[in-house]
N, C-alpha and C positions, 0 to 999 in steps of 0.2 A: 312030679315023678323024677327019678334019677335020669340024668342026661348021659351023653356018651362019655363023659369024663368022670362019672360017679358023682356028679353034682346034683343034689336033690333040690330043685328049685322050689317045690312046694314046701319042703321042710324049712328052707331058708326064709321064705316069705312069711311063714308062721311066726318067725322070731321078731317081726317088725309090726308092732301094734298099729302104727299109723296107716298101714296099708288096708286096714278095715274101714277107714274113714270114707265117707262120701263127700264129694265136692259138687255143689250145684246139682244135686240129685243123681250124680254119676259116681261109680267107683273110682277112687283116686288112681291116676296113672302118674307116677312121680318120675319125671325125666329131667331133674335138675340137680343131680348128685355132684356135679362139678362145682356148684355153688355151696352146697352142704349136703352131706349124706343124711339119710334117715338113721334112727338109732334102734338097735335090737333091744329086747326087753332086758337082757343081762346088763347092758350099759345103764339103762334107766334104773334098774335095781341096785347096781353098784353105787350110783350117786345117792339114791335114797337111803340105802343101808349105811353109808358113811355118815350122813347127817343124823340118822335115827339111832345109830349104835356106837359110832366112833368119833363123833365130832369133837375136835380139839385142834390146837395149833401144833405144828410139827417141831421137833428138835429142841423145844424150849422147856419141856416139862418132864418131871420124873414120874408123874402119875400115869396110870394105866392107859387112859384114853389118849394121852399125848404119844405114848409109845405105840399104841395101835395105829394112830394116824401116821406116825413116822414110818412104820412098817409098810403101810399102804403106799405112801409116797415114794419110798426107796425101792420097793418091789417093782413098781411101775417103771422106775428108771432102769432097773436091770432088765425088765421085759423089753424095753425099748432098745437097750444095747444089743440084746440078742436078735431082735427083729431086723436091725440094720447091719448086724455083724461088726459092731464097733469093738475095739480092743479093751476098753475100760469104761465102766459106768460113769466115771468122773468126766468123760467126754460128752455126756448127755446133759444138756442144760434145758430146764423148763422155761418156756416163754408163753406168751398169749397165743401165738400162732406164727405162721410163716412170715408175715409182715414184720412182726417185732424181731424175729430171728435175723432177717436180712438187715434191718436197721441196726441191730446190735453189732453185727460184723462191720458194717459201713462206718459206724460211729467209733469203733474201737480199733480193730485191725486196720481199717481203711485210713483213719486219721494218723495212725502210727506209720504207715508204710506207703502212702500215696502222697506225692509232692508235686510241685509245679512242673508242668510239662509231661508228667506221667500219663499213662493210658489205663482206663478201665474198659473192658470189653463186655458187652451184653449182646443179645440177639434181637432181631426185628420182631420176634413173636413173644416178647416178655409181657407178663402181667405188670401193671403199673407198680406193684410192690417190688419188682426187681428192676425198675427204672429210676423211680423218683429218689430213693435213698442214695443211689450212685450219682445222680445229677446234683443233689445237695452237696455231696462230698467233693465232686469235681469243681463245682462253683466255688466252694470254700478254699480249695487247694490250688486252683488254677490248673487243674488236670483236664484231660480230654476223655469224653465218653465216646467210645467207638462202637459201631453197631454192625454185626454180621448180617448181611441181607439174606432174604429168602427168595425163592423162585415162585412161579405162579402156581405150583402145586402145594406150596407151603413147606418146602424142604429148605434147610439152610444151604447156602452156596459155600461149600467148604473151602474152595479156592480163595474166596474172599477172607475167610477166617485166617487162613495161612498168611495172606498178605497183610492183615492187620496186626498179627503177632510180631512183637519186636522186643528188644531189651528194655523198652519203656513200659511194656505191659506189666502192671503190678497185680491186677485182679482180672480173672475171667469168671463172670457170673452168668449162668445160663439156666433156663427152664429145662426140666427133664421131659415133661409132656405138656404141650401147649393146651391151655384151657379153652382157647378159641377154635383151634383146628384139630386137636388130637394128635399132632405130630410128636413122635418120639425121637428126640435128638440123639446124635451119636456122641454122648457125653464122655464116654470112656476115651474115645479117640481124641476128643477136644482137650480133655484134661491132660492126656499124655503129651500132647503138643505144647500145652501151656507150661508144663514143667520144664520143657527144654529152654524156655526163656526166663525161668525163675518166678513165674506168676503164681499167685495163690488162686484157688478155685473154689467156687461156691455153687452148689446145686440146689435149685428150687424144686423140691420134690412134693410140693403141695398136691399136684394132680397125680403124680405117678405113684405115690405111697399107697393109695387104695386099689391100684390096678395091677401092680407088679411087685415082685420082691426087689428090694434095694440092698446091695451089698457095698458098703462104703470102702471096704478093702479092695474089692475087685474094681470098682469104679475109680478108686483112689482120689476121692475129692477131699479137699481140706475142710470144707464146711458143707453141711446139709441142713436144709430147713424144711419142715413140714408141719401140717396142722392136724390136730386131733379130730376136728369136726368133719373133715372130709374122709377120715378113716373110720367112720361109724362111731366115733367118740363124741364127747361134748364140745361145745364152743368154748372159747377162752383159754384153751390149753394147746400148746404146740411144743415143738422140739427144735432146738439147735444142737446139732452134732458138730464138734470141732476136734481136730487132732490135738492131743493133750499138750504137746509142746507149744503149739500156737496159742491155745487158750491160756496157757500159763503166762505167756508173755504179754497178753492183752490187758489193758486197764479195765476197771469195772465200767459197766454200762450205767448203773444207777447206784446211789449210795443210800445206806439205811441199815436197818437191823438185818441180822443173819449173814450179811456179806462181809463181816468184820471178824478179825481175831482179837483186836483190842482197840479202844478209842480213848484218846485224851484230847484236850483242846490243842495240844501242840502237834500231835501226829496220830494218824489212824493206820493200823496194820491190817491189811485185807486178809480175808479167809482164803483157804485153799479151795481148789475146784471141788465140786461145782458151785459151792456156796457163794463164791465171789461174784457170780452173775445172777444170783437169786435173792435180791434185796426184798425185804418185807415179807408179809404173810402171803404165801403163794395160793394158787387155786388148787387146794388140796382135794376138794371134791372132783375137780376136773381130772386130777391124776388117777383117782379111783375109777372114773369112767373110762379114761384112756387105757388103763390096765385091763379092764374088762373087754374093751374093744380089741386090744391086741390079742388077748386070749381067744376071742370069738373069731377073728380073722385067721389066726393060726389053726384053729380047729377046722374051719372051712377049707383053708389052704389057698394061698394067693395064686398058685398055679391053676387050681380049679376055677377060681374067680376069673383069671385072665382068659382061660379057654372059653368059659361061658360068655364073657363079655365080647370076645372076638366073634362068636356066633351072632350075638346081638348087633354088633357093629356091621358085619357083612350083610346081615338081613336088612338093617335100616338103610344102608347105602343103596341096596338094590330096590327096596320098597319105596322109599321117599324120593330117590333119584329118578324113579320111573314116572313121576307125576309131571304132566305137561305144565309149564309155567313155574316150576320149581328148579332152582339152580343150587347145587351143592357147592360150598365154598371150600376149596382146598382138596387136594388128592395126594397127600404125602405117602412116601414109600412105606414107612412104618408108622402106625397110628394106633390109638386106643381111646376108648371111652367117650368120644364126642363126635357128633356130626353137626355142622353149621350149614344153614341154607337160607336163601331168600326166596320170596314169593313175588312174582311179577306184579307190579302195580299196587302192592299192599305193604305198608310199613310193618316191620317185625313186631312192634308193640300191638298193632291191631291183630296180627296173627296170634300173638300170645293171648289176647283178650278172648278171641273166639275159641281157642283151644281150652282156656280156663273154663269157659261156659260148658265144655264137654267133660270137665273133670281132669283135664290133662295139664300138668304143671311143667312148663318149659321156661327157659330164660330167653328174653328178648332184649337186645341192647348191644353195647360194644364190649361187654364182658371184661371191663378194666384192661382192655387191650386195644386202645384206640389206634396205635401205629399199625396193628394188623388190619383194622378196618380201612385205614388210609391206603395201605398197600393194595388192597383189592378194590379200592374206589367206591366203597359203600359206607353208609353211616352206622350200620348195625346188622346183626344177623339173628335168626331164630336158632337157638342152640338146644339140641336134645343131648343130654349126657346120662350115662348109664351107671347103675350100681349092680351089685350082685343079685339084687332082688327083682330086677326087671325081666320081662318075658317077651317073646316074639308076638304074643297076643297083644301086648301093650303097644308094640310098634305098629301093629295093624290098627289099633285105636288111633294112634298118631296119624297114620295114613288117612283114615276116615275123617279125622279132625281137619287135616289140611284140605281135603276135598270140600269140607263144609266152609272153609274160608272162601273158596272160589264161589260158592253159592251165595254167601253173604255179600261179597264185594263184586259180584258179577263178572 
């Protein structure tokens, strides 16, 4: 039924066929959207229809199917441009996901602009995908990886960020929304400060893109990375946004077909943007699914999604946090999408196993954020993460499932 924000949860849930599945004899409660979201029928249909009716390679054929595939491919690029309010569709580069997007920037812009003794700044709550590429770059160049610490609530200590910034800072790369804690970082403020020292900025939007509107002009990031599969789209497709002038100056990430203007054995002339960064046959079906996902999210409205998920988050904090023997990890000032917790005397993997027996899908582990776990002195957490299709009744099911954990483990 429609909620206080005009958000009709019953109608939304009907769009996701997997929610009719039973797991171990129980109706599925899917609380693992931070790992990957479920897919609405329109996304599934878009992928199927592409293969059934338009399957062909893009840009390379004069026949009708190739033109249809190219239209799908480029229409999604324009939809993505509009979604994030970029200035030019040529600033939208297709990649496999957030991980590849960050590696692309580190391997191209990073190698061009980071030298011995320079600094790259990340934060203490990064996903491994926004740590390891910069470590590789720093090791290669003799540069320094600097880390903005966080406090016990899971908020960044901004005074330390100010202290780390200097004229040696070449890149500031930060997560927008922590996948382990749900912290929403003050990225607009951080990037404004980074500009004062001439540093380039990269925003990891993998978690924030499904939960809130992202305006690259307002945030004024140089680069943005996000993944289709967390935004109710398919796996294997993602987006790198970069400011046109920066992308134009960067060397190719991969060589091959499509990213060239001409090739001889003596010299290759590279194609203009965005083709320069899209070597080989792309994931065309993935762009069809991503385009359908963007249409779907726009129809629901990200503001409506954010309001609904805020209700879920507040309710889950109250409900799960009230259980004796359960400790919530992190209490950031601004948060979205995620709660992490530990159960006294029970490993998170065992909690996950018991919950799965009740049809409840959560994530148990370090969530590719081992430095976050180290900060809180724990090996892992139980993480419940929300999507637009979740309900307070499902949080009640989680509450009951955690109570079952205590019964199983005494």
